[in-house]
C-alpha positions as CSV (number, residue, x, y, z in Angstrom):
1,M,144.4,15.2,0.0
2,T,148.1,16.0,0.2
3,I,149.3,18.4,2.7
4,F,152.8,19.9,2.5
5,V,154.6,21.5,5.4
6,D,158.1,22.9,5.9
7,S,160.6,20.6,7.4
8,Q,160.7,20.8,11.1
9,V,162.2,19.0,14.1
10,D,160.0,16.6,15.9
11,T,161.5,17.4,19.4
12,L,159.7,14.5,21.2
13,H,161.2,11.9,19.0
14,R,164.4,13.8,17.9
15,R,164.1,13.3,14.2
16,T,163.7,15.7,11.2
17,V,160.2,15.5,9.8
18,Q,160.2,16.0,6.0
19,P,157.3,17.2,3.8
20,S,157.0,13.8,2.3
21,D,156.1,12.4,5.7
22,F,152.9,14.4,5.5
23,E,151.7,13.3,2.1
24,V,149.5,10.4,3.4
25,W,147.3,12.1,6.0
26,I,144.0,10.4,6.2
27,M,142.1,12.0,9.1
28,V,142.1,14.5,11.9
29,C,142.7,12.7,15.2
30,P,139.6,12.2,17.3
31,R,141.6,11.7,20.5
32,C,143.4,15.0,20.5
33,D,140.5,16.9,19.2
34,G,142.1,17.9,15.9
35,Q,145.5,18.7,17.1
36,G,147.1,15.8,15.2
37,R,146.6,13.9,12.0
38,V,146.3,10.2,11.6
39,V,148.5,8.5,9.1
40,D,149.0,4.9,7.9
41,V,152.2,3.5,9.2
42,R,154.0,0.1,9.2
43,I,155.7,-1.1,12.4
44,L,159.1,-2.1,11.1
45,A,159.7,-5.0,13.5
46,T,156.4,-6.8,12.7
47,H,155.4,-5.3,9.3
48,E,152.0,-4.6,10.8
49,H,150.0,-1.7,9.3
50,V,148.3,0.5,11.8
51,R,147.0,4.1,11.9
52,L,148.8,6.5,14.2
53,C,148.3,10.1,15.3
54,D,151.4,12.3,14.9
55,E,150.5,14.4,17.9
56,C,149.2,12.2,20.7
57,D,150.4,8.7,19.5
58,A,146.9,7.3,19.6
59,M,147.0,4.1,17.5
60,W,144.3,2.1,15.7
61,P,145.0,-1.4,14.2
62,D,144.4,-1.6,10.4
63,G,140.7,-2.0,9.7
64,T,139.6,-0.5,13.0
65,D,137.2,2.5,12.9
66,L,138.9,5.6,14.2
67,S,137.1,6.9,17.2
68,I,137.8,8.3,20.7
69,T,136.6,5.1,22.3
70,N,138.8,2.5,20.6
71,F,142.4,3.7,20.3
72,V,145.4,2.2,22.0
73,D,148.4,4.2,23.1
74,F,151.2,3.4,20.6
75,T,153.9,2.9,23.2
76,T,151.6,0.7,25.3
77,Y,150.9,-1.4,22.2
78,V,154.5,-2.0,21.2
79,K,156.2,-2.4,24.6
80,P,155.3,-6.1,24.8
81,L,157.0,-6.5,21.4
82,G,160.3,-5.2,22.9
83,L,160.0,-1.8,21.2
84,Q,160.1,1.6,22.8
85,G,157.4,3.4,20.9
86,L,159.7,5.6,18.9
87,W,158.8,7.0,15.4
88,S,162.1,5.5,14.2
89,E,160.5,2.1,14.7
90,I,157.8,2.8,12.1
91,E,157.6,3.9,8.5
92,V,154.9,6.1,7.1
93,V,153.3,4.3,4.2
94,A,151.6,5.6,1.1
95,G,148.5,4.3,-0.6
96,T,145.9,5.1,2.1
97,D,142.2,4.8,1.5
């Protein structure tokens, strides 16, 4: 299902969010109780595909079931890679299941 929204400013990460960023929603986030949506993204530095909540930054490695018990905080996951956990370090990817 494709969801379109008006462009808005993502104040936490200081970037403009475009409607095309929201065309690949796959699931309501189980961590933040439906406040956010989980999208497939690619970490630019490693080319790794993961699933990430746009609201709470809960992250699930590709192939992992999405649940409240098995997420990793995105920033915690990427800090050892020398990244800061910013949305500018990822790319929303199309072609989700």
